[in-house]
C-alpha positions in Angstrom: 73.7 96.0 54.7 69.9 95.5 55.1 69.8 93.1 52.1 72.7 91.1 53.4 71.0 90.6 56.8 67.7 89.8 55.1 69.5 87.2 52.9 71.0 85.5 56.0 67.5 85.2 57.6 65.9 84.1 54.3 68.5 81.5 53.7 68.0 80.1 57.2 64.2 79.9 56.8 64.6 78.4 53.3 67.0 75.8 54.6 64.6 74.8 57.3 61.6 74.8 54.9 63.6 72.6 52.5 64.5 70.1 55.3 60.8 69.9 56.2 59.8 69.6 52.5 57.5 72.6 52.9 59.2 75.3 50.9 56.1 76.3 49.0 53.8 76.3 52.0 56.1 78.4 54.0 56.5 80.8 51.1 52.7 81.1 50.9 52.5 81.8 54.6 55.2 84.4 54.9 53.9 86.1 51.7 50.4 86.3 53.3 51.9 87.8 56.5 53.8 90.3 54.3 50.6 91.3 52.6 48.9 91.7 56.0 51.7 94.0 57.1 51.6 96.0 53.9 47.7 96.4 54.0 47.1 96.8 57.8 48.9 100.0 58.9 47.8 99.4 62.5 49.3 95.9 62.6 52.4 97.0 60.8 53.0 99.9 63.2 52.4 97.6 66.1 54.8 94.9 64.8 57.5 97.5 64.0 57.1 99.7 67.0 60.3 99.6 69.2 58.3 100.9 72.2 56.3 97.7 72.4 58.2 94.9 74.2 59.3 91.8 72.5 57.1 89.7 74.9 54.0 91.8 74.0 54.8 91.5 70.2 55.3 87.7 70.5 52.0 87.4 72.4 50.2 89.4 69.7 51.8 87.2 67.0 50.7 84.1 68.9 47.2 85.3 69.3 46.9 86.2 65.6 48.8 83.4 63.8 49.0 80.4 66.2 47.1 77.6 64.5 46.9 79.6 61.2 50.5 79.2 60.1 53.1 76.5 60.6 55.0 76.6 63.8 58.3 77.2 61.9 56.9 80.4 60.5 55.7 81.6 63.9 59.1 80.7 65.5 60.8 82.7 62.7 58.6 85.7 63.5 59.5 85.3 67.2 63.2 85.2 66.3 62.8 88.5 64.2 61.1 90.1 67.2 63.8 88.9 69.7 66.7 90.0 67.4 65.0 93.3 66.6 64.9 92.5 62.8 61.3 93.0 62.1 61.9 96.0 59.9 63.7 93.7 57.4 60.7 91.3 57.1 59.6 92.5 53.6 63.1 92.1 52.2 63.4 88.6 53.8 60.3 87.5 52.1 61.5 88.9 48.8 64.9 87.1 49.2 63.2 83.8 50.3 61.1 83.9 47.0 64.2 84.6 45.1 65.9 81.6 46.6 63.0 79.5 45.7 62.9 80.8 42.1 66.7 80.2 41.8 66.3 76.6 43.0 63.5 76.0 40.4 65.4 77.7 37.6 63.1 80.8 37.4 64.2 84.3 36.9 62.2 87.5 37.4 62.7 90.4 35.0 61.3 93.7 33.9 60.3 94.8 30.4 60.2 98.5 29.9 58.1 99.8 27.0 56.7 103.1 25.8 53.2 101.7 26.1 51.7 98.7 28.0 52.4 95.4 26.3 49.5 93.0 25.8 49.4 89.6 27.6 50.1 87.9 24.4 53.2 90.1 23.7 54.4 89.5 27.2 54.1 85.8 26.8 56.1 86.0 23.6 58.8 88.1 25.3 58.9 85.6 28.2 59.3 82.7 25.8 62.1 84.4 23.8 63.9 85.6 27.0 63.6 82.2 28.6 65.2 80.7 25.4 68.0 83.2 25.6 68.7 82.8 29.3 68.0 79.0 29.3 65.7 79.2 32.3 62.1 80.2 32.9 61.7 84.0 32.9 58.7 85.8 34.3 58.5 89.5 33.1 56.6 92.4 34.6 55.8 95.3 32.3 56.7 98.8 33.3 55.8 101.7 31.1 58.7 104.1 30.4 57.4 107.2 28.4 61.0 108.2 27.7 61.3 105.3 25.3 60.5 106.3 21.7 59.6 102.7 20.8 60.9 99.2 21.3 61.7 97.7 24.6 64.4 97.3 27.3 64.6 94.0 29.3 66.3 93.6 32.6 66.8 90.0 33.8 69.4 88.7 36.4 71.4 92.0 36.2 71.6 91.9 32.4 70.0 94.3 30.1 68.8 93.7 26.5 68.2 97.0 24.9 66.0 96.7 21.8 64.7 100.3 22.1 64.4 102.6 19.1 66.6 105.1 21.0 69.4 102.5 21.3 69.2 101.6 17.6 69.4 105.3 16.7 72.5 105.7 18.9 74.1 102.7 17.3 73.5 104.2 13.9 74.8 107.6 15.0 78.0 105.9 16.2 78.4 104.0 12.9 78.1 107.3 10.9 80.8 108.9 13.1 83.2 106.1 12.3 83.0 106.9 8.6 
């Protein structure tokens, strides 16, 4: 349910940003606020604390961000405070970025490997995956020590399994058939 609510708010903010022609600027600002909330435990606790009134939170937000972010971003933060939706802010930022990527034909993915891949290898995987998916794909590498070798790719809910384990399982299945 949290993702659905976050998506509604992200879509609303994205629509407003698109109308203003400031999609990237607003993404940059909400991403910076998200980083501040992640790094500053005190500010995050204050922003998320239900014991602090909405008026106090909005006053703090105004003091911290007025003149530093666009008024649409500040108003968005005020709406989250008024509606009691501040706990979903991180997910809203993630969904906003995903909407922006979708509009630009970009997908995010993960490549799992037994060992870290080099930047050069990652670029080759991104190029090949982009060709397969017919859209720009950005991959993040995650090490999975359970892999014997090869890689597993996850992009847009799809998996490409080029791991040694998968190939061995395929061979075992073929041998059982005979």
